[in-house]
C-alpha positions as CSV (number, residue, x, y, z in Angstrom):
1,M,-1.4,22.0,35.1
2,V,0.1,19.4,32.8
3,S,2.7,17.1,34.4
4,T,6.1,16.6,32.8
5,R,5.4,13.0,32.3
6,S,2.0,13.5,30.6
7,A,3.5,16.2,28.4
8,G,6.5,14.1,27.3
9,K,4.7,10.8,26.6
10,P,1.7,9.9,24.6
11,A,-1.4,8.7,26.6
12,R,-1.4,5.0,27.3
13,P,-4.7,4.4,25.4
14,R,-3.1,5.9,22.2
15,M,-0.1,3.6,22.7
16,V,-2.3,0.5,23.1
17,A,-4.4,1.4,20.1
18,A,-1.2,2.0,18.0
19,F,0.3,-1.3,19.0
20,S,-3.0,-3.1,18.3
21,V,-2.5,-2.1,14.7
22,H,0.8,-4.0,14.6
23,V,-0.9,-7.0,16.2
24,F,-3.6,-6.8,13.6
25,T,-1.0,-6.8,10.8
26,A,0.9,-9.7,12.4
27,C,-2.4,-11.7,12.4
28,G,-1.7,-12.0,8.7
29,A,1.2,-14.3,9.6
30,A,-1.3,-16.4,11.6
31,C,-3.5,-16.5,8.5
32,A,-0.5,-17.8,6.5
33,L,0.0,-20.6,9.0
34,L,-3.6,-21.6,8.8
35,A,-3.5,-21.4,5.0
36,L,-0.4,-23.7,5.0
37,I,-2.1,-26.2,7.3
38,A,-5.1,-26.3,4.9
39,A,-2.8,-26.6,1.9
40,V,-1.0,-29.6,3.5
41,R,-4.5,-31.2,3.7
42,S,-5.2,-30.2,0.1
43,A,-8.1,-28.2,1.3
44,W,-7.5,-25.6,-1.4
45,P,-10.7,-23.4,-1.0
46,E,-9.9,-23.2,2.7
47,M,-6.4,-22.2,2.0
48,F,-7.5,-19.4,-0.3
49,A,-10.1,-18.3,2.2
50,W,-7.3,-17.7,4.8
51,L,-5.1,-16.0,2.2
52,G,-8.1,-13.8,1.4
53,V,-8.4,-12.8,5.1
54,A,-4.7,-11.9,5.0
55,L,-5.3,-9.9,1.9
56,I,-8.1,-7.9,3.7
57,I,-5.8,-7.3,6.6
58,D,-3.1,-6.0,4.3
59,A,-5.6,-3.7,2.6
60,V,-6.8,-1.9,5.7
61,D,-3.9,-2.0,8.2
62,G,-2.1,0.9,6.5
63,T,-5.1,3.2,6.7
64,L,-5.4,2.3,10.4
65,A,-1.7,2.9,11.0
66,R,-1.8,6.4,9.5
67,R,-5.0,7.3,11.3
68,L,-3.6,6.3,14.7
69,E,-0.1,7.7,13.9
70,V,1.5,4.4,14.7
71,A,4.9,5.3,13.2
72,Q,5.2,8.4,15.4
73,L,3.9,6.7,18.6
74,L,5.9,3.5,18.2
75,P,9.2,4.3,16.4
76,R,10.7,1.1,17.8
77,W,8.4,-1.1,15.6
78,S,8.6,-0.9,11.8
79,G,5.3,-1.4,10.2
80,D,7.0,-1.6,6.8
81,L,9.2,-4.5,7.8
82,L,6.3,-6.2,9.5
83,D,4.3,-5.9,6.3
84,F,7.1,-7.4,4.3
85,V,7.4,-10.4,6.6
86,V,3.7,-11.1,6.5
87,D,3.4,-10.4,2.8
88,F,6.2,-12.8,1.9
89,A,4.5,-15.6,3.7
90,T,1.0,-14.9,2.3
91,Y,1.9,-13.6,-1.2
92,V,4.8,-15.9,-2.0
93,F,5.6,-18.8,0.4
94,V,2.2,-20.4,0.9
95,P,1.1,-19.9,-2.7
96,A,4.4,-21.4,-3.9
97,Y,3.7,-24.6,-1.8
98,A,0.2,-24.7,-3.3
99,I,1.5,-24.4,-6.8
100,V,4.1,-27.2,-6.2
101,A,1.7,-29.5,-4.4
102,G,-1.5,-28.9,-6.2
103,G,-0.8,-31.0,-9.3
104,L,-1.0,-28.0,-11.5
105,L,2.5,-28.3,-13.2
106,P,4.5,-31.0,-14.9
107,L,5.8,-33.3,-12.1
108,S,9.5,-32.8,-13.0
109,A,9.1,-29.0,-13.1
110,A,7.0,-28.4,-10.0
111,I,9.7,-28.1,-7.4
112,P,12.2,-26.2,-9.5
113,L,9.4,-23.7,-10.4
114,G,8.4,-23.4,-6.7
115,L,12.0,-22.5,-5.9
116,V,12.0,-19.9,-8.7
117,I,8.8,-18.4,-7.2
118,T,10.3,-18.1,-3.7
119,V,13.7,-16.8,-4.8
120,T,12.3,-14.1,-7.2
121,G,9.6,-13.2,-4.6
122,A,12.2,-12.7,-1.9
123,L,14.3,-10.5,-4.3
124,Y,11.3,-8.4,-5.2
125,F,10.5,-7.6,-1.5
126,A,14.0,-6.5,-1.1
127,D,13.8,-4.0,-4.0
128,R,13.7,-0.5,-2.7
129,R,12.3,0.8,-6.0
130,M,9.4,-1.6,-6.2
131,K,6.9,1.3,-6.5
132,T,6.8,4.4,-8.6
133,A,6.0,7.9,-7.3
134,D,2.5,7.4,-8.6
135,S,2.0,4.1,-6.8
136,Y,2.5,1.7,-9.7
137,F,4.5,-1.5,-9.1
138,R,7.7,-1.9,-11.1
139,G,7.7,-5.4,-12.4
140,F,5.4,-8.3,-11.4
141,P,4.7,-7.5,-7.7
142,A,5.0,-11.1,-6.5
143,L,1.3,-11.6,-6.4
144,W,1.7,-15.4,-6.4
145,N,-1.4,-15.8,-4.3
146,V,-3.4,-14.4,-7.2
147,A,-1.4,-16.4,-9.7
148,A,-2.1,-19.6,-7.8
149,F,-5.8,-18.7,-7.5
150,Y,-6.0,-18.4,-11.3
151,L,-4.2,-21.7,-11.8
152,F,-6.6,-23.5,-9.6
153,V,-9.7,-21.9,-11.1
154,L,-8.7,-21.9,-14.8
155,K,-6.8,-25.3,-14.6
156,P,-4.7,-24.8,-17.7
157,A,-2.6,-27.6,-19.2
158,P,0.4,-28.3,-16.9
159,W,2.9,-27.0,-19.5
160,L,0.9,-23.8,-20.0
161,G,0.8,-23.3,-16.2
162,A,4.6,-23.8,-16.1
163,T,5.0,-21.3,-18.9
164,A,2.9,-18.7,-17.1
165,I,5.0,-19.1,-14.0
166,I,8.3,-18.6,-16.0
167,V,6.8,-15.5,-17.6
168,L,5.7,-14.0,-14.4
169,A,9.0,-14.7,-12.6
170,A,10.8,-13.0,-15.5
171,A,8.3,-10.1,-15.3
172,T,9.4,-9.5,-11.7
173,F,12.5,-7.8,-13.1
174,A,11.1,-6.4,-16.4
175,P,10.8,-2.7,-17.0
176,I,7.0,-2.8,-17.0
177,H,4.4,-1.6,-14.5
178,F,1.5,-3.2,-12.6
179,V,-1.4,-1.2,-11.2
180,H,-2.2,-0.9,-7.5
181,P,-6.0,-0.7,-7.8
182,V,-6.5,1.2,-4.6
183,R,-3.6,3.7,-4.6
184,V,-3.1,4.6,-8.2
185,P,-5.0,7.8,-8.9
186,R,-5.5,7.2,-12.7
187,W,-8.9,5.6,-13.3
188,R,-9.2,4.8,-9.6
189,T,-13.0,4.6,-9.7
190,L,-13.0,2.1,-12.5
191,N,-10.1,0.2,-10.9
192,L,-11.9,0.0,-7.5
193,A,-15.1,-1.2,-9.3
194,A,-13.1,-3.9,-11.1
195,L,-11.5,-4.9,-7.8
196,V,-14.9,-5.2,-6.0
197,L,-16.3,-7.3,-8.8
198,W,-13.2,-9.5,-8.7
199,G,-13.6,-10.0,-5.0
200,M,-17.2,-11.1,-5.4
201,L,-16.3,-13.5,-8.2
202,A,-13.4,-14.9,-6.2
203,V,-15.7,-15.6,-3.2
204,F,-18.2,-17.2,-5.6
205,A,-15.4,-19.4,-7.0
206,L,-14.4,-20.5,-3.5
207,A,-18.0,-21.4,-2.8
208,Q,-17.9,-23.5,-6.0
209,N,-14.9,-25.4,-4.7
210,L,-12.7,-23.6,-7.2
211,D,-14.7,-25.0,-10.1
212,P,-17.0,-22.0,-11.0
213,P,-19.2,-21.9,-14.1
214,A,-17.5,-20.9,-17.4
215,W,-18.9,-17.3,-17.2
216,A,-17.4,-16.7,-13.8
217,A,-14.0,-18.0,-14.8
218,A,-14.1,-16.0,-18.0
219,S,-15.0,-12.9,-16.0
220,L,-12.1,-13.4,-13.7
221,A,-9.8,-13.8,-16.6
222,I,-11.1,-10.6,-18.2
223,I,-10.6,-8.6,-15.0
224,A,-7.0,-9.9,-14.8
225,I,-6.4,-8.8,-18.4
226,Y,-7.9,-5.4,-17.6
227,F,-5.4,-4.8,-14.7
228,I,-2.5,-6.0,-16.9
229,V,-3.4,-3.6,-19.7
230,V,-3.8,-0.7,-17.3
231,G,-0.3,-1.3,-16.0
232,L,1.1,-1.7,-19.6
233,L,-0.5,1.6,-20.5
234,R,1.5,3.3,-17.7
235,S,4.7,1.6,-19.0
236,A,4.0,3.1,-22.5
237,D,3.7,6.6,-21.1
């Protein structure tokens, strides 16, 4: 015979497993702090390594949450809000500091552009229409961690880096689309293959102290152009 208590409440192991997913997601915030500590020491490869760990956490926690029915078991805790808190720290705030402090921009423009990054990034995360029904992002999805990575790897002239930041910040509110390489159904296999290749090249670039050979830097640039084009094709539909 099933007791009233056991029938009315989920089993404790399921509750513990569900809450552990939230803890796992929140570990992304710990990665953000470790990345910031590394950035303050100008240990840029270490900073990007921690941001990479946070990126991996962000990539898998949603699948775990759905599989363990976290939203149903723990309605008090919002996984979406927790994601936004962690993502702002790892996608926007820490990369903004790195871009300002990394000597990548004209000295007089570095702090103002850092403020632009944080303000536009905060506004983007508040946008209830940031994604389309087919999982594309509307506007530049505040991937400032990726933008910072490319600035450190490609090392463009400071004025060119500043121009790129202005263009990306404006693109946050532009009527264009950016692909989510995992969730967008269109060309998913090719997108995933490009994402895996990008990850391998990114790890290689970190191992090279963010100074990879020209072929690796060019390959990273080509993959970025590919993802941009895929999103623009969706905008043209």
